[in-house]
C-alpha positions as CSV (number, residue, x, y, z in Angstrom):
1,M,119.5,155.3,106.5
2,T,118.6,152.3,108.7
3,E,120.7,149.1,108.1
4,T,119.6,145.8,109.3
5,T,122.4,143.2,110.3
6,P,121.9,139.4,111.1
7,V,121.5,138.6,114.8
8,D,124.3,136.7,116.3
9,A,122.8,134.3,118.7
10,A,126.1,133.9,120.5
11,A,126.3,137.5,121.1
12,D,122.8,138.1,122.1
13,P,121.5,135.7,124.7
14,A,117.9,136.9,124.2
15,V,117.9,135.1,120.8
16,A,117.2,131.3,121.3
17,P,119.7,129.0,119.4
18,A,116.8,127.1,117.9
19,A,115.7,130.3,116.1
20,Q,119.1,130.3,114.2
21,P,119.2,127.5,111.8
22,A,122.4,126.6,110.1
23,A,122.9,128.4,106.9
24,D,123.0,125.1,104.8
25,S,120.1,123.3,106.7
26,T,116.8,122.9,105.0
27,V,113.6,121.7,106.7
28,N,112.4,118.3,105.6
29,P,108.9,118.6,104.3
30,T,107.9,115.6,106.4
31,Q,109.1,117.4,109.5
32,A,107.3,120.7,108.6
33,C,104.1,118.7,108.1
34,P,104.0,115.1,109.0
35,I,100.8,114.5,107.2
36,A,101.9,115.9,103.9
37,P,103.0,112.4,102.6
38,V,99.8,110.8,103.6
39,V,97.9,113.7,101.9
40,D,99.9,113.1,98.8
41,L,99.4,109.3,98.8
42,V,95.7,109.2,99.7
43,F,94.2,112.4,98.2
44,S,95.4,112.4,94.8
45,R,92.8,113.2,92.1
46,W,91.5,109.7,91.7
47,T,92.8,107.7,94.6
48,T,90.2,108.9,97.1
49,P,87.2,107.8,95.0
50,I,88.7,104.5,94.2
51,L,89.7,103.7,97.8
52,W,86.3,104.9,99.0
53,T,84.4,102.9,96.6
54,L,86.2,99.7,97.3
55,N,85.9,100.3,101.0
56,E,82.2,101.1,100.7
57,Y,81.1,98.4,98.2
58,G,83.8,95.7,98.5
59,Q,85.4,93.7,95.9
60,Q,84.8,95.1,92.2
61,R,85.6,94.3,88.7
62,F,87.1,96.9,86.7
63,V,84.0,98.1,84.8
64,E,82.0,98.1,88.1
65,L,84.6,100.3,89.6
66,Q,84.5,102.6,86.6
67,R,80.8,102.8,86.6
68,R,80.7,103.6,90.3
69,I,83.3,106.4,89.9
70,G,81.8,107.9,86.9
71,V,83.9,110.2,84.8
72,I,87.1,108.4,85.2
73,T,88.8,107.1,81.8
74,P,89.9,103.5,81.5
75,K,93.4,104.6,81.1
76,V,93.6,106.8,84.2
77,L,91.8,104.0,86.3
78,T,94.3,101.5,85.1
79,Q,97.2,103.8,86.0
80,R,95.7,104.5,89.5
81,L,94.9,100.9,90.2
82,R,98.4,99.9,89.4
83,Q,99.8,102.5,91.7
84,L,97.5,101.7,94.5
85,E,98.3,97.9,94.2
86,R,102.1,98.9,94.3
87,D,101.4,101.1,97.4
88,G,99.8,98.1,99.1
89,L,96.4,99.9,99.4
90,I,94.4,97.5,97.1
91,T,94.8,93.9,96.0
92,R,94.3,92.7,92.4
93,T,93.1,89.1,91.9
94,Y,93.4,87.4,88.5
95,H,91.1,84.5,87.8
96,A,92.4,82.3,84.9
97,E,89.0,81.8,83.3
98,V,87.6,82.2,79.7
99,P,87.1,85.2,79.5
100,P,89.7,86.2,82.1
101,R,88.4,87.9,85.2
102,V,90.2,90.5,87.4
103,E,88.9,91.8,90.6
104,Y,90.1,94.6,93.0
105,D,89.6,94.9,96.7
106,I,90.8,97.2,99.3
107,S,93.8,95.7,101.4
108,P,93.8,95.7,105.0
109,L,96.3,98.6,104.9
110,G,93.9,100.3,102.6
111,R,91.0,99.5,105.1
112,S,92.9,101.2,107.8
113,L,92.0,104.5,106.0
114,A,88.2,103.8,106.8
115,P,88.1,105.9,109.9
116,L,89.6,108.8,107.9
117,F,87.0,108.4,105.2
118,H,84.3,108.3,107.9
119,S,85.6,111.5,109.6
120,L,85.7,113.2,106.2
121,A,82.1,112.1,105.4
122,E,81.0,113.6,108.9
123,W,82.7,116.9,108.1
124,S,81.0,117.2,104.7
125,P,78.0,119.1,105.9
126,N,80.4,121.9,106.5
127,L,80.8,122.3,102.8
128,A,77.8,124.6,102.8
129,K,79.6,126.8,105.3
130,V,82.7,126.9,102.9
131,E,80.4,128.0,100.0
132,A,78.8,130.6,102.3
133,A,82.1,132.0,103.3
134,R,83.3,132.1,99.6
135,A,80.2,133.9,98.6
136,H,80.7,136.5,101.4
137,F,84.3,137.0,100.6
138,D,83.6,137.5,96.8
139,T,81.0,140.1,97.5
140,H,83.0,141.9,100.3
141,E,86.5,141.9,99.2
142,P,88.1,144.0,96.6
143,A,88.7,142.2,93.2
144,H,92.6,142.4,93.7
145,R,92.2,140.2,96.9
146,R,90.1,137.5,95.1
147,P,91.7,134.2,94.0
C-alpha cells in the first residue's frame, strides 16, 4: 500500500517555498483574478444594457430607457438605476417641474467603460463560432459530458 505524505519544503530544497502556502492562508479572490470585481460590477444581468444604452444614446428618461432595453420590468430598472447611481456609473437629474421629470445619463466614470463596450462589440462576430463549437460538442461528445 502506498501512502502519501505532505512535502516539507524545508527538508526538500526542490520544492519552492511559494508552492507551500501557510495552512491558514486563503487566496483573496481579487488577487486570483483581478478583473473579477469589475466583471461583477459591470456585467450583472441588467447593468450592461443600461450602461450601453446610456453611452450609445445619451441622456434618457426612465420610460425611454425602458423602451430601448426592452424586457426589463420597471421594478428591476429602478433597482439597477439606483445601484448604478450609488456606484457612480450614472447620474440622475431631477427637474422640479409639473409633472416632475427625471433624466439619467452615464457619468464620466461610466463613460470610461466605453472602450470595453467597443471591444466587446468588435468581438461579437465570434458568437457564430461559439455556436458552431457548441453544435460540434453536442453532436460529438457523449451525453454524460454535455452541460
